[in-house]
C-alpha positions as a Markdown table, in Angstrom:
| # | Residue | x | y | z |
|---|---|---|---|---|
| 1 | Met | -3.6 | 62.2 | 9.0 |
| 2 | Ser | -1.3 | 61.5 | 6.0 |
| 3 | Val | 1.0 | 64.3 | 5.0 |
| 4 | Phe | 1.2 | 65.1 | 1.3 |
| 5 | Tyr | 2.5 | 68.2 | -0.5 |
| 6 | Arg | 0.9 | 70.8 | -2.7 |
| 7 | Ser | 1.9 | 74.0 | -4.4 |
| 8 | Thr | 1.2 | 77.4 | -2.8 |
| 9 | Arg | -0.3 | 78.5 | -6.1 |
| 10 | Gly | -2.0 | 75.2 | -7.2 |
| 11 | Gln | -5.6 | 74.0 | -7.0 |
| 12 | Gly | -5.1 | 71.0 | -4.7 |
| 13 | Glu | -2.9 | 68.6 | -6.6 |
| 14 | Gln | -1.1 | 66.5 | -4.0 |
| 15 | Ile | 2.2 | 64.7 | -4.4 |
| 16 | Thr | 4.3 | 62.7 | -2.0 |
| 17 | Ala | 7.3 | 64.1 | 0.0 |
| 18 | Ser | 9.8 | 62.3 | -2.3 |
| 19 | Gln | 8.2 | 63.8 | -5.4 |
| 20 | Ala | 8.2 | 67.3 | -3.8 |
| 21 | Ile | 11.9 | 66.9 | -2.9 |
| 22 | Leu | 12.8 | 65.8 | -6.5 |
| 23 | Asn | 10.8 | 68.7 | -8.1 |
| 24 | Gly | 12.2 | 71.4 | -5.8 |
| 25 | Ile | 9.8 | 74.0 | -7.1 |
| 26 | Ala | 6.2 | 73.3 | -8.3 |
| 27 | Pro | 5.5 | 73.5 | -12.1 |
| 28 | Asp | 3.3 | 76.6 | -11.5 |
| 29 | Gly | 6.2 | 78.5 | -9.8 |
| 30 | Gly | 4.8 | 77.9 | -6.3 |
| 31 | Leu | 6.5 | 76.3 | -3.4 |
| 32 | Tyr | 5.5 | 72.9 | -1.9 |
| 33 | Val | 3.8 | 73.0 | 1.5 |
| 34 | Pro | 2.6 | 70.1 | 3.6 |
| 35 | Thr | -1.2 | 69.4 | 3.4 |
| 36 | Ser | -1.1 | 69.3 | 7.2 |
| 37 | Ile | 1.4 | 70.0 | 9.9 |
| 38 | Pro | 2.2 | 66.7 | 11.7 |
| 39 | Val | 2.6 | 66.5 | 15.5 |
| 40 | Pro | 4.6 | 63.8 | 17.4 |
| 41 | Ser | 2.6 | 61.0 | 19.0 |
| 42 | Phe | 4.6 | 61.4 | 22.2 |
| 43 | Pro | 4.8 | 64.3 | 24.6 |
| 44 | Phe | 7.0 | 67.1 | 23.4 |
| 45 | Glu | 9.1 | 66.9 | 26.5 |
| 46 | Asp | 10.3 | 63.4 | 25.4 |
| 47 | Phe | 12.5 | 65.1 | 22.8 |
| 48 | Ala | 14.9 | 65.9 | 25.7 |
| 49 | Lys | 15.7 | 62.1 | 25.8 |
| 50 | Leu | 16.9 | 62.2 | 22.2 |
| 51 | Asp | 20.3 | 63.2 | 20.7 |
| 52 | Tyr | 20.5 | 65.3 | 17.5 |
| 53 | Arg | 20.3 | 62.4 | 15.1 |
| 54 | Glu | 17.4 | 60.8 | 16.9 |
| 55 | Thr | 15.6 | 64.1 | 16.9 |
| 56 | Ala | 16.2 | 64.5 | 13.2 |
| 57 | Leu | 14.8 | 61.0 | 12.5 |
| 58 | Ala | 11.7 | 61.7 | 14.6 |
| 59 | Val | 10.9 | 64.9 | 12.8 |
| 60 | Leu | 11.7 | 63.7 | 9.3 |
| 61 | Thr | 9.6 | 60.6 | 9.8 |
| 62 | Leu | 6.6 | 62.8 | 10.5 |
| 63 | Phe | 7.0 | 64.9 | 7.4 |
| 64 | Phe | 8.4 | 62.5 | 4.9 |
| 65 | Glu | 5.9 | 59.6 | 5.1 |
| 66 | Asp | 6.7 | 57.8 | 1.9 |
| 67 | Phe | 10.3 | 57.2 | 3.0 |
| 68 | Thr | 10.8 | 54.0 | 5.0 |
| 69 | Glu | 12.4 | 54.3 | 8.5 |
| 70 | Glu | 15.4 | 52.6 | 7.2 |
| 71 | Glu | 15.8 | 55.0 | 4.3 |
| 72 | Leu | 15.5 | 58.0 | 6.6 |
| 73 | Lys | 17.9 | 56.5 | 9.2 |
| 74 | Asn | 20.5 | 55.9 | 6.5 |
| 75 | Cys | 20.1 | 59.6 | 5.3 |
| 76 | Val | 20.5 | 60.9 | 8.9 |
| 77 | Glu | 23.5 | 58.8 | 9.7 |
| 78 | Arg | 25.3 | 59.7 | 6.5 |
| 79 | Ala | 24.5 | 63.4 | 6.9 |
| 80 | Tyr | 25.3 | 64.0 | 10.6 |
| 81 | Asp | 28.6 | 62.1 | 10.9 |
| 82 | Asp | 32.1 | 63.2 | 11.8 |
| 83 | Lys | 32.2 | 66.0 | 9.2 |
| 84 | Phe | 30.8 | 68.1 | 12.1 |
| 85 | Asp | 33.5 | 69.2 | 14.6 |
| 86 | Ile | 31.5 | 68.5 | 17.7 |
| 87 | Pro | 29.6 | 65.2 | 18.6 |
| 88 | Glu | 26.4 | 67.1 | 19.3 |
| 89 | Lys | 26.4 | 68.7 | 15.8 |
| 90 | Val | 25.1 | 72.0 | 17.2 |
| 91 | Ala | 25.9 | 73.8 | 20.4 |
| 92 | Leu | 23.8 | 76.0 | 22.7 |
| 93 | Lys | 26.0 | 78.7 | 24.4 |
| 94 | Glu | 24.7 | 81.2 | 27.0 |
| 95 | Ala | 26.3 | 84.6 | 26.6 |
| 96 | Ala | 25.1 | 88.1 | 27.5 |
| 97 | Gly | 21.7 | 86.8 | 28.6 |
| 98 | Val | 21.0 | 84.9 | 25.4 |
| 99 | Tyr | 21.3 | 81.3 | 24.3 |
| 100 | Tyr | 23.2 | 81.3 | 21.1 |
| 101 | Leu | 22.4 | 78.2 | 19.0 |
| 102 | Glu | 25.6 | 77.6 | 17.1 |
| 103 | Leu | 24.6 | 76.1 | 13.8 |
| 104 | Trp | 28.1 | 76.4 | 12.2 |
| 105 | His | 30.0 | 73.3 | 13.3 |
| 106 | Gly | 29.7 | 71.7 | 9.9 |
| 107 | Pro | 32.2 | 71.6 | 7.0 |
| 108 | Thr | 31.4 | 75.0 | 5.6 |
| 109 | Ile | 31.0 | 76.8 | 9.0 |
| 110 | Ala | 27.5 | 78.1 | 8.3 |
| 111 | Phe | 24.0 | 77.0 | 9.3 |
| 112 | Lys | 23.3 | 75.7 | 5.8 |
| 113 | Asp | 25.3 | 72.6 | 6.6 |
| 114 | Met | 22.5 | 71.4 | 8.9 |
| 115 | Ala | 20.1 | 70.9 | 6.0 |
| 116 | Leu | 22.4 | 70.6 | 3.0 |
| 117 | Ser | 24.3 | 67.7 | 4.5 |
| 118 | Ile | 21.2 | 65.6 | 4.3 |
| 119 | Leu | 19.5 | 66.9 | 1.2 |
| 120 | Pro | 21.7 | 65.0 | -1.3 |
| 121 | His | 20.9 | 61.7 | 0.5 |
| 122 | Leu | 17.2 | 62.5 | 0.6 |
| 123 | Met | 17.2 | 63.4 | -3.1 |
| 124 | Thr | 19.1 | 60.3 | -4.3 |
| 125 | Ala | 16.8 | 58.1 | -2.2 |
| 126 | Ala | 13.8 | 59.9 | -3.7 |
| 127 | Ala | 15.1 | 59.3 | -7.2 |
| 128 | Arg | 15.4 | 55.6 | -6.5 |
| 129 | Lys | 12.0 | 55.5 | -5.0 |
| 130 | Asn | 10.4 | 57.1 | -8.0 |
| 131 | Gly | 12.4 | 55.2 | -10.7 |
| 132 | Ile | 14.2 | 58.4 | -11.9 |
| 133 | Thr | 17.1 | 57.6 | -14.2 |
| 134 | Asp | 17.8 | 61.1 | -15.4 |
| 135 | Glu | 20.7 | 63.0 | -14.0 |
| 136 | Ile | 19.5 | 65.5 | -11.4 |
| 137 | Val | 20.8 | 69.0 | -12.0 |
| 138 | Ile | 20.8 | 71.1 | -8.9 |
| 139 | Leu | 20.3 | 74.8 | -9.6 |
| 140 | Thr | 21.1 | 77.1 | -6.7 |
| 141 | Ala | 21.3 | 80.9 | -6.2 |
| 142 | Thr | 23.2 | 81.9 | -3.2 |
| 143 | Ser | 23.8 | 85.1 | -1.1 |
| 144 | Gly | 26.9 | 83.5 | 0.3 |
| 145 | Asp | 26.4 | 80.4 | 2.4 |
| 146 | Thr | 23.9 | 78.1 | 0.6 |
| 147 | Gly | 26.3 | 77.8 | -2.4 |
| 148 | Lys | 29.2 | 76.4 | -0.6 |
| 149 | Ala | 27.1 | 74.1 | 1.6 |
| 150 | Ala | 25.2 | 72.8 | -1.4 |
| 151 | Leu | 28.5 | 72.3 | -3.3 |
| 152 | Ala | 30.0 | 70.4 | -0.4 |
| 153 | Gly | 26.9 | 68.2 | -0.1 |
| 154 | Phe | 26.5 | 67.3 | -3.7 |
| 155 | Ala | 30.1 | 67.2 | -4.9 |
| 156 | Asp | 30.7 | 63.9 | -6.7 |
| 157 | Val | 27.4 | 62.4 | -5.6 |
| 158 | Pro | 26.5 | 59.9 | -8.3 |
| 159 | Gly | 23.6 | 60.9 | -10.5 |
| 160 | Thr | 23.8 | 64.6 | -9.7 |
| 161 | Arg | 25.3 | 67.8 | -11.0 |
| 162 | Ile | 25.2 | 71.2 | -9.3 |
| 163 | Ala | 25.4 | 74.7 | -10.7 |
| 164 | Val | 25.7 | 77.6 | -8.2 |
| 165 | Phe | 25.2 | 81.3 | -9.1 |
| 166 | Tyr | 26.3 | 84.0 | -6.7 |
| 167 | Pro | 26.5 | 87.8 | -6.9 |
| 168 | Glu | 30.1 | 88.5 | -8.0 |
| 169 | Asn | 30.5 | 91.5 | -5.7 |
| 170 | Gly | 28.0 | 90.6 | -3.0 |
| 171 | Val | 29.7 | 87.9 | -0.9 |
| 172 | Ser | 32.6 | 88.0 | 1.5 |
| 173 | Arg | 36.1 | 87.0 | 0.3 |
| 174 | Ile | 36.0 | 83.8 | 2.4 |
| 175 | Gln | 32.6 | 82.9 | 1.1 |
| 176 | Lys | 33.8 | 83.4 | -2.5 |
| 177 | Leu | 36.9 | 81.4 | -1.9 |
| 178 | Gln | 34.9 | 78.6 | -0.4 |
| 179 | Met | 32.9 | 78.3 | -3.6 |
| 180 | Val | 35.4 | 78.9 | -6.4 |
| 181 | Thr | 37.9 | 76.4 | -4.9 |
| 182 | Gln | 35.3 | 73.7 | -4.7 |
| 183 | Lys | 36.4 | 70.2 | -5.9 |
| 184 | Gly | 34.1 | 67.8 | -7.7 |
| 185 | Lys | 33.7 | 66.9 | -11.4 |
| 186 | Asn | 30.0 | 67.5 | -11.2 |
| 187 | Thr | 30.2 | 71.1 | -9.8 |
| 188 | Cys | 30.0 | 74.5 | -11.5 |
| 189 | Val | 30.2 | 77.9 | -9.9 |
| 190 | Thr | 29.4 | 81.1 | -11.7 |
| 191 | Gly | 29.4 | 84.7 | -10.5 |
| 192 | Ile | 26.8 | 87.0 | -11.9 |
| 193 | Arg | 27.0 | 90.7 | -12.6 |
| 194 | Gly | 24.0 | 91.6 | -10.3 |
| 195 | Asn | 22.7 | 90.9 | -6.8 |
| 196 | Phe | 21.3 | 87.9 | -5.1 |
| 197 | Asp | 17.7 | 88.7 | -6.2 |
| 198 | Asp | 18.9 | 88.7 | -9.8 |
| 199 | Ala | 20.5 | 85.3 | -9.3 |
| 200 | Gln | 17.4 | 83.9 | -7.5 |
| 201 | Thr | 15.0 | 85.3 | -10.2 |
| 202 | Gly | 17.2 | 83.7 | -12.9 |
| 203 | Val | 17.1 | 80.3 | -11.2 |
| 204 | Lys | 13.3 | 80.5 | -10.8 |
| 205 | Lys | 12.9 | 81.4 | -14.4 |
| 206 | Met | 14.8 | 78.3 | -15.5 |
| 207 | Phe | 12.7 | 76.1 | -13.2 |
| 208 | Thr | 9.5 | 77.3 | -14.8 |
| 209 | Asp | 10.7 | 77.3 | -18.4 |
| 210 | Arg | 8.9 | 74.2 | -19.8 |
| 211 | Ala | 10.6 | 74.4 | -23.2 |
| 212 | Leu | 14.0 | 74.3 | -21.4 |
| 213 | Ala | 12.9 | 71.4 | -19.2 |
| 214 | Glu | 11.8 | 69.4 | -22.3 |
| 215 | Glu | 15.1 | 70.2 | -24.1 |
| 216 | Leu | 17.1 | 69.0 | -21.1 |
| 217 | Ala | 14.9 | 66.0 | -20.5 |
| 218 | Gly | 15.7 | 64.9 | -24.1 |
| 219 | Lys | 19.4 | 64.9 | -23.0 |
| 220 | Gly | 18.7 | 63.0 | -19.8 |
| 221 | Phe | 18.6 | 65.9 | -17.3 |
| 222 | Arg | 16.1 | 67.2 | -14.8 |
| 223 | Phe | 16.3 | 70.2 | -12.6 |
| 224 | Ser | 15.9 | 70.3 | -8.8 |
| 225 | Ser | 16.9 | 72.9 | -6.1 |
| 226 | Ala | 19.0 | 73.0 | -3.0 |
| 227 | Asn | 17.7 | 76.4 | -1.9 |
| 228 | Ser | 15.2 | 76.5 | 1.0 |
| 229 | Ile | 12.5 | 76.6 | -1.6 |
| 230 | Asn | 13.0 | 72.8 | -1.6 |
| 231 | Ile | 10.9 | 71.2 | 1.1 |
| 232 | Gly | 13.7 | 68.7 | 1.6 |
| 233 | Arg | 16.0 | 71.5 | 2.7 |
| 234 | Leu | 13.4 | 73.3 | 4.9 |
| 235 | Val | 12.2 | 70.4 | 7.0 |
| 236 | Pro | 15.6 | 69.4 | 8.4 |
| 237 | Gln | 15.9 | 73.0 | 9.6 |
| 238 | Ile | 12.9 | 72.4 | 12.0 |
| 239 | Val | 15.0 | 69.9 | 13.8 |
| 240 | Tyr | 17.5 | 72.2 | 15.5 |
| 241 | Tyr | 14.9 | 74.5 | 17.0 |
| 242 | Ile | 13.2 | 71.5 | 18.7 |
| 243 | Tyr | 16.6 | 70.2 | 19.7 |
| 244 | Ala | 17.7 | 73.6 | 21.2 |
| 245 | Trp | 14.4 | 73.8 | 23.3 |
| 246 | Ser | 14.9 | 70.2 | 24.4 |
| 247 | Arg | 18.5 | 71.0 | 25.7 |
| 248 | Leu | 17.1 | 73.9 | 27.8 |
| 249 | Leu | 14.6 | 71.5 | 29.2 |
| 250 | Lys | 17.1 | 68.7 | 29.8 |
| 251 | Asn | 19.5 | 71.2 | 31.5 |
| 252 | Gly | 16.7 | 72.5 | 33.8 |
| 253 | Val | 16.6 | 76.0 | 32.4 |
| 254 | Ile | 12.9 | 75.6 | 31.5 |
| 255 | Thr | 10.1 | 73.3 | 32.3 |
| 256 | Gly | 8.0 | 71.5 | 29.7 |
| 257 | Asp | 5.3 | 74.2 | 29.8 |
| 258 | Asp | 7.7 | 77.1 | 29.4 |
| 259 | Arg | 7.7 | 79.1 | 26.2 |
| 260 | Val | 10.8 | 80.5 | 24.5 |
| 261 | Arg | 11.5 | 83.3 | 22.1 |
| 262 | Ile | 13.4 | 82.4 | 19.0 |
| 263 | Ala | 15.4 | 85.1 | 17.2 |
| 264 | Val | 16.6 | 84.5 | 13.7 |
| 265 | Pro | 18.6 | 86.8 | 11.4 |
| 266 | Thr | 17.0 | 86.2 | 8.0 |
| 267 | Gly | 16.8 | 87.5 | 4.4 |
| 268 | Asn | 15.1 | 84.7 | 2.5 |
| 269 | Phe | 12.8 | 83.8 | 5.4 |
| 270 | Gly | 13.5 | 80.0 | 5.3 |
| 271 | Asn | 15.3 | 79.7 | 8.6 |
| 272 | Ile | 12.6 | 81.5 | 10.6 |
| 273 | Leu | 9.9 | 79.7 | 8.7 |
| 274 | Ala | 11.3 | 76.4 | 10.0 |
| 275 | Ala | 10.9 | 77.8 | 13.5 |
| 276 | Tyr | 7.3 | 78.7 | 12.7 |
| 277 | Tyr | 6.7 | 75.1 | 11.5 |
| 278 | Ala | 8.3 | 73.8 | 14.7 |
| 279 | Met | 5.8 | 76.0 | 16.7 |
| 280 | Leu | 2.9 | 74.5 | 14.7 |
| 281 | Met | 4.1 | 71.1 | 15.6 |
| 282 | Gly | 3.8 | 72.0 | 19.3 |
| 283 | Leu | 7.1 | 73.7 | 20.2 |
| 284 | Pro | 6.2 | 76.2 | 23.0 |
| 285 | Val | 7.0 | 79.5 | 21.4 |
| 286 | Glu | 6.1 | 82.9 | 22.7 |
| 287 | Lys | 7.6 | 85.0 | 19.9 |
| 288 | Leu | 9.4 | 84.5 | 16.7 |
| 289 | Ile | 11.8 | 87.5 | 16.3 |
| 290 | Cys | 12.5 | 88.2 | 12.6 |
| 291 | Ala | 15.7 | 90.3 | 12.5 |
| 292 | Ser | 16.7 | 92.2 | 9.3 |
| 293 | Asn | 19.7 | 94.2 | 8.3 |
| 294 | Glu | 19.4 | 97.5 | 6.3 |
| 295 | Asn | 17.6 | 95.6 | 3.5 |
| 296 | Lys | 14.6 | 95.7 | 5.9 |
| 297 | Val | 11.8 | 94.6 | 3.6 |
| 298 | Leu | 10.7 | 92.0 | 6.1 |
| 299 | Tyr | 10.7 | 94.4 | 9.0 |
| 300 | Asp | 8.5 | 96.8 | 7.0 |
| 301 | Phe | 6.2 | 94.0 | 6.0 |
| 302 | Phe | 5.5 | 92.8 | 9.6 |
| 303 | Gly | 5.0 | 96.4 | 10.6 |
| 304 | Thr | 2.6 | 97.5 | 7.8 |
| 305 | Gly | 1.3 | 94.4 | 6.2 |
| 306 | Thr | 2.7 | 95.6 | 2.9 |
| 307 | Tyr | 5.6 | 93.8 | 1.2 |
| 308 | Asp | 7.4 | 96.2 | -1.1 |
| 309 | Arg | 10.7 | 95.4 | -2.8 |
| 310 | Asn | 10.8 | 98.7 | -4.7 |
| 311 | Arg | 13.7 | 100.2 | -2.7 |
| 312 | Glu | 17.4 | 100.7 | -2.8 |
| 313 | Phe | 19.5 | 97.5 | -2.5 |
| 314 | Val | 22.2 | 97.9 | 0.2 |
| 315 | Leu | 25.4 | 95.9 | 0.3 |
| 316 | Thr | 26.0 | 95.3 | 4.0 |
| 317 | Thr | 28.5 | 93.6 | 6.3 |
| 318 | Ser | 25.9 | 90.8 | 6.7 |
| 319 | Pro | 25.8 | 89.8 | 3.0 |
| 320 | Ser | 23.8 | 86.6 | 3.3 |
| 321 | Met | 20.9 | 88.8 | 4.4 |
| 322 | Asp | 21.2 | 91.2 | 1.5 |
| 323 | Ile | 17.9 | 90.1 | -0.1 |
| 324 | Leu | 14.8 | 92.0 | -1.2 |
| 325 | Ile | 12.7 | 89.1 | -2.5 |
| 326 | Ser | 12.2 | 86.7 | 0.4 |
| 327 | Ser | 11.1 | 83.6 | -1.4 |
| 328 | Asn | 10.1 | 81.5 | 1.6 |
| 329 | Leu | 7.7 | 84.2 | 2.8 |
| 330 | Glu | 5.3 | 82.9 | 0.2 |
| 331 | Arg | 4.8 | 79.8 | 2.3 |
| 332 | Leu | 3.8 | 81.9 | 5.3 |
| 333 | Ile | 1.5 | 84.0 | 3.1 |
| 334 | Tyr | -0.2 | 80.9 | 1.9 |
| 335 | His | -0.8 | 79.7 | 5.5 |
| 336 | Val | -2.1 | 83.0 | 6.9 |
| 337 | Ala | -4.4 | 83.3 | 3.9 |
| 338 | Gly | -6.1 | 80.1 | 5.2 |
| 339 | Asp | -4.1 | 77.8 | 2.9 |
| 340 | Asp | -5.8 | 79.6 | 0.0 |
| 341 | Pro | -3.8 | 79.1 | -3.3 |
| 342 | Glu | -6.0 | 81.6 | -5.2 |
| 343 | Lys | -5.3 | 84.5 | -2.7 |
| 344 | Asn | -1.6 | 83.6 | -2.6 |
| 345 | Arg | -1.4 | 83.5 | -6.4 |
| 346 | Glu | -3.0 | 86.9 | -6.6 |
| 347 | Leu | -0.5 | 88.4 | -4.1 |
| 348 | Met | 2.5 | 86.8 | -5.9 |
| 349 | Ser | 1.3 | 88.0 | -9.2 |
| 350 | Ala | 1.2 | 91.6 | -7.8 |
| 351 | Leu | 4.7 | 91.1 | -6.5 |
| 352 | Ser | 5.9 | 89.9 | -9.9 |
| 353 | Ser | 4.2 | 92.7 | -11.8 |
| 354 | Gly | 4.6 | 95.7 | -9.5 |
| 355 | Gly | 7.0 | 94.6 | -6.8 |
| 356 | Arg | 4.6 | 94.9 | -3.9 |
| 357 | Tyr | 1.5 | 93.5 | -2.3 |
| 358 | Glu | -0.7 | 94.1 | 0.7 |
| 359 | Ile | -2.2 | 91.4 | 2.9 |
| 360 | Thr | -5.7 | 91.7 | 4.5 |
| 361 | Pro | -6.2 | 92.8 | 8.1 |
| 362 | Lys | -7.3 | 89.2 | 8.9 |
| 363 | Met | -4.1 | 87.8 | 7.5 |
| 364 | Lys | -2.0 | 90.4 | 9.4 |
| 365 | Asp | -3.7 | 89.4 | 12.7 |
| 366 | Arg | -2.5 | 85.8 | 12.1 |
| 367 | Leu | 1.1 | 87.1 | 12.2 |
| 368 | Ala | 0.8 | 88.1 | 15.9 |
| 369 | Val | 3.5 | 85.6 | 16.9 |
| 370 | Phe | 6.1 | 87.4 | 14.8 |
| 371 | Glu | 8.1 | 90.3 | 16.2 |
| 372 | Ser | 10.4 | 92.2 | 13.8 |
| 373 | Gly | 13.4 | 94.5 | 14.1 |
| 374 | Phe | 16.4 | 95.6 | 12.2 |
| 375 | Ala | 20.0 | 96.7 | 12.8 |
| 376 | Thr | 22.2 | 99.1 | 10.9 |
| 377 | Gln | 25.7 | 98.2 | 10.1 |
| 378 | Glu | 26.9 | 100.5 | 12.9 |
| 379 | Glu | 24.6 | 98.8 | 15.4 |
| 380 | Thr | 25.8 | 95.4 | 14.1 |
| 381 | Ala | 29.4 | 96.2 | 14.7 |
| 382 | Ala | 28.6 | 97.7 | 18.1 |
| 383 | Glu | 26.8 | 94.5 | 19.1 |
| 384 | Ile | 29.8 | 92.3 | 18.1 |
| 385 | Lys | 31.9 | 94.4 | 20.5 |
| 386 | Arg | 29.3 | 94.5 | 23.3 |
| 387 | Val | 28.8 | 90.8 | 23.4 |
| 388 | Phe | 32.5 | 90.1 | 23.4 |
| 389 | Asp | 33.3 | 92.7 | 26.0 |
| 390 | Glu | 30.5 | 91.5 | 28.3 |
| 391 | Ser | 31.1 | 87.8 | 27.9 |
| 392 | Gly | 34.2 | 87.0 | 25.9 |
| 393 | Tyr | 31.9 | 85.4 | 23.3 |
| 394 | Leu | 32.5 | 86.0 | 19.6 |
| 395 | Ile | 29.7 | 86.3 | 17.0 |
| 396 | Asp | 29.5 | 86.9 | 13.3 |
| 397 | Pro | 27.8 | 90.0 | 11.7 |
| 398 | His | 24.6 | 88.0 | 10.8 |
| 399 | Thr | 24.2 | 86.7 | 14.3 |
| 400 | Ala | 24.9 | 90.2 | 15.6 |
| 401 | Val | 22.0 | 91.6 | 13.6 |
| 402 | Ala | 19.6 | 89.4 | 15.6 |
| 403 | Ser | 21.5 | 89.9 | 18.8 |
| 404 | Ala | 21.2 | 93.7 | 18.5 |
| 405 | Val | 17.4 | 93.4 | 17.8 |
| 406 | Val | 17.0 | 91.2 | 20.9 |
| 407 | Asn | 19.2 | 93.4 | 23.1 |
| 408 | Arg | 16.9 | 96.4 | 22.6 |
| 409 | Ser | 13.6 | 94.5 | 22.6 |
| 410 | Ala | 11.1 | 94.9 | 25.4 |
| 411 | Gly | 12.1 | 93.1 | 28.6 |
| 412 | Asp | 10.7 | 89.6 | 28.8 |
| 413 | Ala | 11.2 | 86.6 | 31.1 |
| 414 | Ala | 11.1 | 84.0 | 28.3 |
| 415 | Pro | 14.5 | 82.7 | 27.4 |
| 416 | Val | 15.8 | 83.6 | 23.9 |
| 417 | Ile | 17.2 | 81.0 | 21.6 |
| 418 | Leu | 19.1 | 82.9 | 18.9 |
| 419 | Ala | 20.1 | 81.2 | 15.7 |
| 420 | Ser | 23.8 | 81.8 | 15.3 |
| 421 | Thr | 24.2 | 81.3 | 11.6 |
| 422 | Ala | 27.9 | 81.4 | 10.8 |
| 423 | Ser | 31.3 | 81.3 | 12.4 |
| 424 | Pro | 32.8 | 84.7 | 13.0 |
| 425 | Tyr | 35.8 | 83.6 | 11.1 |
| 426 | Lys | 33.8 | 83.6 | 7.9 |
| 427 | Phe | 33.7 | 87.4 | 8.2 |
| 428 | Ala | 37.0 | 88.0 | 10.0 |
| 429 | Gly | 37.4 | 91.5 | 8.4 |
| 430 | Thr | 34.1 | 92.7 | 9.7 |
| 431 | Val | 34.6 | 91.2 | 13.2 |
| 432 | Thr | 38.2 | 92.5 | 13.6 |
| 433 | Gly | 37.0 | 95.9 | 12.6 |
| 434 | Ala | 34.1 | 95.8 | 15.1 |
| 435 | Leu | 36.5 | 94.9 | 17.9 |
| 436 | Gly | 38.9 | 97.7 | 17.0 |
| 437 | Ile | 41.8 | 95.4 | 16.1 |
| 438 | Asp | 44.4 | 97.2 | 14.0 |
| 439 | Thr | 44.8 | 95.0 | 10.9 |
| 440 | Gly | 46.5 | 97.2 | 8.4 |
| 441 | Asp | 46.4 | 95.7 | 4.9 |
| 442 | Ala | 46.1 | 92.1 | 6.1 |
| 443 | Asp | 44.5 | 89.5 | 3.8 |
| 444 | Asp | 41.7 | 87.3 | 4.9 |
| 445 | Phe | 44.0 | 84.5 | 6.3 |
| 446 | Ala | 46.1 | 87.0 | 8.2 |
| 447 | Leu | 42.9 | 88.6 | 9.5 |
| 448 | Ala | 41.8 | 85.2 | 10.8 |
| 449 | Lys | 45.1 | 84.7 | 12.7 |
| 450 | Met | 44.9 | 88.2 | 14.2 |
| 451 | Leu | 41.3 | 87.6 | 15.3 |
| 452 | Ser | 42.4 | 84.3 | 16.9 |
| 453 | Glu | 45.3 | 85.9 | 18.8 |
| 454 | Ala | 43.2 | 88.9 | 20.0 |
| 455 | Thr | 40.2 | 86.8 | 21.2 |
| 456 | Asn | 41.9 | 83.6 | 22.2 |
| 457 | Thr | 39.7 | 81.6 | 19.9 |
| 458 | Glu | 40.6 | 79.0 | 17.3 |
| 459 | Val | 40.6 | 79.5 | 13.6 |
| 460 | Pro | 38.3 | 76.8 | 12.1 |
| 461 | Lys | 39.8 | 74.1 | 10.0 |
| 462 | Ala | 37.5 | 75.1 | 7.1 |
| 463 | Val | 39.3 | 78.5 | 6.9 |
| 464 | Lys | 42.8 | 77.1 | 7.4 |
| 465 | Asp | 42.3 | 74.6 | 4.6 |
| 466 | Leu | 41.3 | 77.3 | 2.2 |
| 467 | Glu | 44.7 | 78.9 | 2.2 |
| 468 | Gly | 46.6 | 78.0 | -0.9 |
| 469 | Glu | 43.7 | 76.2 | -2.5 |
| 470 | Pro | 43.6 | 76.7 | -6.3 |
| 471 | Val | 40.7 | 78.5 | -7.9 |
| 472 | Arg | 38.8 | 75.9 | -9.9 |
| 473 | His | 35.8 | 78.0 | -11.0 |
| 474 | Glu | 36.3 | 81.4 | -12.8 |
| 475 | Gly | 33.0 | 81.8 | -14.7 |
| 476 | Val | 31.2 | 85.1 | -14.6 |
| 477 | Cys | 28.1 | 86.0 | -16.6 |
| 478 | Asp | 25.4 | 88.7 | -16.9 |
| 479 | Lys | 22.1 | 87.9 | -15.2 |
| 480 | Asp | 20.5 | 87.1 | -18.6 |
| 481 | Gly | 23.4 | 84.7 | -19.4 |
| 482 | Met | 22.6 | 82.1 | -16.7 |
| 483 | Glu | 20.7 | 79.7 | -18.9 |
| 484 | Gln | 23.6 | 79.5 | -21.3 |
| 485 | Ala | 26.0 | 79.0 | -18.5 |
| 486 | Val | 24.0 | 76.0 | -17.4 |
| 487 | Lys | 23.8 | 74.6 | -20.9 |
| 488 | Ser | 27.5 | 75.0 | -21.3 |
| 489 | Phe | 28.1 | 73.1 | -18.1 |
| 490 | Leu | 25.9 | 70.3 | -19.2 |
| 491 | Gly | 27.3 | 70.2 | -22.7 |
| 492 | Val | 23.9 | 70.9 | -24.2 |
């Protein structure tokens, strides 16, 4: 069965994978979803014979049918090269009874590298395939990690420009430094006076503004996205869950019939949605554990069937999860509604107008594979210390949110693969505090050195290289000034 893509809010218009990647978001404001979930033609156990790049090629070939094998192979090889600090690209480490899937061995020491290293290559290949000569302008809202990973991926890529918006006071110091020191003549970074949801809403508004699109098209520009709303970003995330399971199989931890639990710290829902798609492809999954911080809108949704963003927004020690509008949940809602765009459109309209919606009992029954939990900031700090004290293993506060949820969940024999989403050194202040290290008034780089000495772990090159880097992006705007910031960047 051929795999095409359609909008979660549309009436059945189908486009190719390359067209969906180029568009980023559908014209009606919906997200692109595959018309069917492909399954491999070989037994799932055979993934154990493949390395990471071979696994990526196998998965992308199934989802992106209008790309040639040579095109995809070229994208994979250019993405997953020696910019990663280990040959395997990801690592699976057992600690405190959990298998931590380290997704932060790329250039920006966060899981976003796994997809954003390949998206620019997919996008430029898609542009050639579709005869696009306009300059592609990547618009991205970030809660901390997507921004830097997207900037690193698209910096100086011919035929592209990238504009990133982040909440000025809602990211860690290291996250901010990573973005505002970014090199590249085609890059623009702007802080907004607001939170991530404000940034994300502003980006979506520009995507669906047809008058703006026509104005920019007249100047030779077209918008696309690097957020996980872009299917070209989401599909590569499927790869590492299949790869992690296959390593457990290869190492004799499980057999081919054994199911696993997958725990994911998430705010925007993209990372755990990728695990859900992996399950639909045939990955043996017993539970998908959705872990939230104190902005627990997803936890409440899975418990009640009601999504309600009308609540206090909390700035936490796991800032990349400080989100109340989980964009990728729309894809799951579409699927559990029976791939019904009309029902999905009704619910998204209710969210837009009143900030809440309630799914039907039948839809809620289809969410049975999901288990949810949340951790407070105090519980997150305690989990960082517990894991280190028990095993000498260091985790960041986002990983710790999921780890705390898993640690108190009901006993289960199924192994847990836990998505470790960032290096602990990206949040050295939080981690040193959790471990009770006396840091005084140390700056971020001194904190990293203290953490290294206290835990006998190495400061990542990505952090070392930041020290002394000049700030290249100083722009700040109100949330209603984002469009003008983009126009200024493009010289329109």
